[in-house]
Structure formats: C-alpha cells, structure tokens
C-alpha positions as CSV (number, residue, x, y, z in Angstrom):
1,X,98.4,106.7,127.4
2,X,94.8,105.2,126.6
3,X,93.3,104.7,123.5
4,X,90.7,107.5,124.9
5,X,93.1,109.9,125.6
6,X,93.8,110.1,121.8
7,X,90.9,112.3,121.4
8,X,89.9,115.3,119.4
9,X,91.3,117.7,122.1
10,X,94.5,115.8,122.0
11,X,94.9,116.1,118.3
12,X,93.8,119.6,118.2
13,X,96.4,120.6,120.7
14,X,99.0,119.0,118.4
15,X,97.8,121.0,115.4
16,X,97.7,124.2,117.2
17,X,101.1,124.1,118.6
18,X,102.5,122.5,115.3
19,X,103.8,119.2,117.3
20,X,103.4,116.6,114.5
21,X,107.0,115.3,114.5
22,X,106.3,113.0,111.7
23,X,104.4,115.2,109.2
24,X,106.4,115.2,106.3
25,X,105.4,118.6,105.0
26,X,104.3,117.3,101.5
27,X,102.8,114.2,100.1
28,X,104.4,111.0,100.9
29,X,106.5,110.0,97.9
30,X,105.0,106.2,98.1
31,X,101.6,107.3,98.1
32,X,102.2,110.3,95.3
33,X,103.5,107.6,93.2
34,X,100.6,105.4,93.8
35,X,98.0,108.1,92.9
36,X,99.9,108.8,89.9
37,X,99.6,105.2,88.9
38,X,95.5,105.2,89.4
39,X,93.8,105.8,86.3
40,X,90.5,106.5,87.3
41,X,90.2,110.0,88.4
42,X,86.5,109.6,89.3
43,X,87.0,106.9,92.0
44,X,85.9,107.7,95.3
45,X,88.6,108.2,97.7
46,X,88.8,108.3,101.5
47,X,91.5,109.6,103.4
48,X,91.0,108.9,107.1
49,X,93.1,110.5,110.0
50,X,94.2,112.8,107.0
51,X,95.9,115.3,109.4
52,X,97.5,118.1,107.0
53,X,96.2,116.0,104.0
54,X,99.0,116.6,101.6
55,X,97.9,113.4,99.8
56,X,94.4,114.8,99.3
57,X,95.9,117.9,98.0
58,X,97.9,116.0,95.5
59,X,95.1,114.4,94.5
60,X,92.8,117.4,94.0
61,X,95.5,118.9,92.1
62,X,96.1,116.4,89.7
63,X,92.1,115.8,88.8
64,X,90.7,113.4,91.3
65,X,87.1,114.4,91.6
66,X,85.8,112.8,94.7
67,X,88.3,112.6,97.5
68,X,87.0,112.7,101.2
69,X,89.5,114.1,103.9
70,X,88.2,112.8,107.2
71,X,89.7,113.7,110.6
72,X,89.1,114.1,114.4
73,X,90.7,117.5,114.6
74,X,89.0,120.8,113.2
75,X,92.2,122.4,113.4
76,X,93.8,120.1,111.0
77,X,90.8,120.4,108.6
78,X,90.6,124.4,108.8
79,X,94.4,124.4,108.1
80,X,93.9,122.0,105.1
81,X,91.0,124.4,103.9
82,X,93.1,127.4,104.1
83,X,96.1,125.9,102.1
84,X,93.7,124.5,99.5
85,X,90.7,126.5,99.5
86,X,89.1,125.3,96.2
87,X,88.7,121.9,97.7
88,X,85.2,121.3,98.4
89,X,84.2,122.1,101.8
90,X,81.4,119.3,101.8
91,X,84.5,116.8,101.4
92,X,86.2,117.8,104.6
93,X,84.6,115.6,107.2
94,X,85.2,116.2,111.1
95,X,84.3,112.7,112.4
96,X,85.5,109.7,114.4
97,X,86.8,107.3,111.8
98,X,85.1,104.6,113.7
99,X,81.7,106.2,113.2
100,X,82.3,107.1,109.5
101,X,79.6,105.6,107.2
102,X,80.1,105.2,103.2
103,X,81.8,103.2,100.5
104,X,84.7,104.2,98.7
105,X,86.7,102.9,95.7
106,X,90.1,103.5,97.4
107,X,91.3,104.2,100.9
108,X,94.5,105.8,101.4
109,X,96.6,104.9,104.6
110,X,99.1,107.6,105.6
111,X,100.2,107.8,109.2
112,X,96.6,107.1,110.4
113,X,97.4,103.5,111.7
114,X,100.3,104.7,113.8
115,X,98.4,107.4,115.2
116,X,95.8,105.0,116.5
117,X,96.4,103.2,119.9
118,X,97.5,99.8,119.1
119,X,94.5,98.3,121.0
120,X,92.3,99.6,118.2
121,X,94.1,97.9,115.1
122,X,91.7,95.2,114.8
123,X,88.9,97.4,114.8
124,X,90.8,99.8,112.3
125,X,91.0,96.7,109.9
126,X,87.1,95.8,110.4
127,X,86.2,99.3,109.8
128,X,88.4,99.5,106.5
129,X,86.7,96.4,105.5
130,X,83.1,97.9,106.0
131,X,84.0,100.9,104.1
132,X,85.3,99.2,101.1
133,X,83.2,96.9,98.8
134,X,84.3,93.6,97.7
135,X,87.3,94.5,95.2
136,X,87.9,98.0,96.7
137,X,91.4,98.9,97.5
138,X,93.3,100.0,100.7
139,X,96.7,101.4,100.0
140,X,99.4,103.0,101.9
141,X,102.6,103.1,104.0
142,X,102.8,101.6,107.7
143,X,105.8,101.8,109.9
144,X,107.9,98.6,109.9
145,X,109.8,99.8,113.1
146,X,108.6,99.5,116.9
147,X,108.5,103.6,117.4
148,X,107.0,104.7,120.8
149,X,104.8,102.5,123.5
150,X,103.4,105.5,125.3
151,X,102.4,107.9,122.6
152,X,101.9,108.1,118.7
153,X,103.4,107.4,116.5
154,X,103.1,103.6,117.5
155,X,105.1,101.4,115.4
156,X,105.2,97.7,115.1
157,X,106.3,94.7,112.5
158,X,104.8,94.1,109.2
159,X,104.9,90.1,110.3
160,X,102.3,91.2,113.1
161,X,100.3,93.4,111.0
162,X,99.7,90.6,108.3
163,X,97.6,88.5,110.5
164,X,95.2,91.6,110.9
165,X,94.4,92.0,107.4
166,X,94.8,88.4,106.0
167,X,91.0,87.6,106.8
168,X,89.4,90.8,105.0
169,X,92.0,91.3,102.4
170,X,93.9,89.6,99.4
171,X,97.6,91.0,99.4
172,X,98.5,92.8,96.0
173,X,101.9,94.3,97.3
174,X,103.0,93.8,100.8
175,X,106.5,94.8,101.0
176,X,109.2,97.1,102.1
177,X,108.5,100.5,100.6
178,X,111.1,101.4,97.6
179,X,110.5,104.8,97.4
180,X,110.7,106.0,101.1
181,X,112.2,109.4,101.5
182,X,115.8,109.0,102.7
183,X,114.9,109.7,106.2
184,X,112.5,106.7,106.3
185,X,114.5,104.4,104.3
186,X,114.2,100.9,105.7
187,X,111.4,102.0,108.2
188,X,108.2,101.8,105.9
189,X,106.2,98.9,104.5
190,X,103.9,99.4,101.6
191,X,100.7,97.7,101.4
192,X,98.1,97.6,98.4
193,X,95.4,95.3,99.6
194,X,92.3,94.3,98.0
195,X,88.8,93.6,99.9
196,X,87.5,90.2,99.5
C-alpha cells in the first residue's frame, strides 16, 4: 500500500463499513487525563486525523471552547456531528492535514500518526511544527510496537520516532504510557512535546 492509497475514499469506506479495528469507542485514557489537567479552557486545540473524535467530544463536554476537528473523511465528520450535535459545525474541517493552515496552542495526537504511511512521518513532524507557535504543545500517544507494514495502523519504536521530533521540539514527557487501557498496556508511548 502506497501513501497515496490512504486517501479520502479509503477512509470513507472504513467509516461506512465500521472497519476501524483500533477504535476505542471512547476517549483515550491518556488523552482524557491530559485534557483534564489542561487548565486553559480557551486554548485553541487541533485534533488532526480525528476520526470518531472522542477526545474532541470529551474536550467539548468539559468546557473547552476552541476545538477544531480535522479529518479527510466526511463520513467520520458526519458521524461525529450526529453524535455531538451541539459542537460547532464550523470547527469540523474536511481537509488533508498537510494542506491545513492555522496556529494552535495545543495539538492532540491520537492514532493519526499510525494511520499515515510511514513515508510521511518527516512531513508530519514538519507540519505539526508549522501549526504550533514557539511554546505550543503537541501531546498524545504513539504505538511503540511494530504492528502492520502493509496497511494502517503502522507502528514502530519510540527510539526511531525520537530522531523525527528532536529538531523541532523540546521533550517534556517521552515515556511508556502509564495509563493505557488494559488491551494496550505496554504498547503505547506518551509524548508531551513543546515547539522550540
């Protein structure tokens, strides 16, 4: 499978047929905990490749006012809007992440990195750095296990990822995730990075 094969048609089909094997059915425990510790409810937050966007739902329901949900699949965004009808439609953005413009205080990573073809990882980090001002935060979870080579989710090792991020980010937290759900214990790596 090539990077260009992971397009809007590919992802729409996955959401139409409910073929999202790594979907948790709710907010990721590590990100829910991180959001609960984030004090500034007026921060501008981006969740790219958000899919079912349970983290956005949690953020919205706990008083965050400026959350943007970005995805390539209109089916994913429609599903989210149906589930969370009071979420502002103008903050549901159907767009390729690499074409998105804006600046955010906080970007949340939840199964987006692993959904992209590994050949795009350097571009992913550069785009994250572009969307954050100096001091802005990228936080979330990466898989720290091999997973698939021919289709998403694509995994890898934290040691490989470190070289991708170190030029553009300071590492606040870079460690094995301590509060993963039981099925993912030992397979997730928590990142809390600050844009240089």
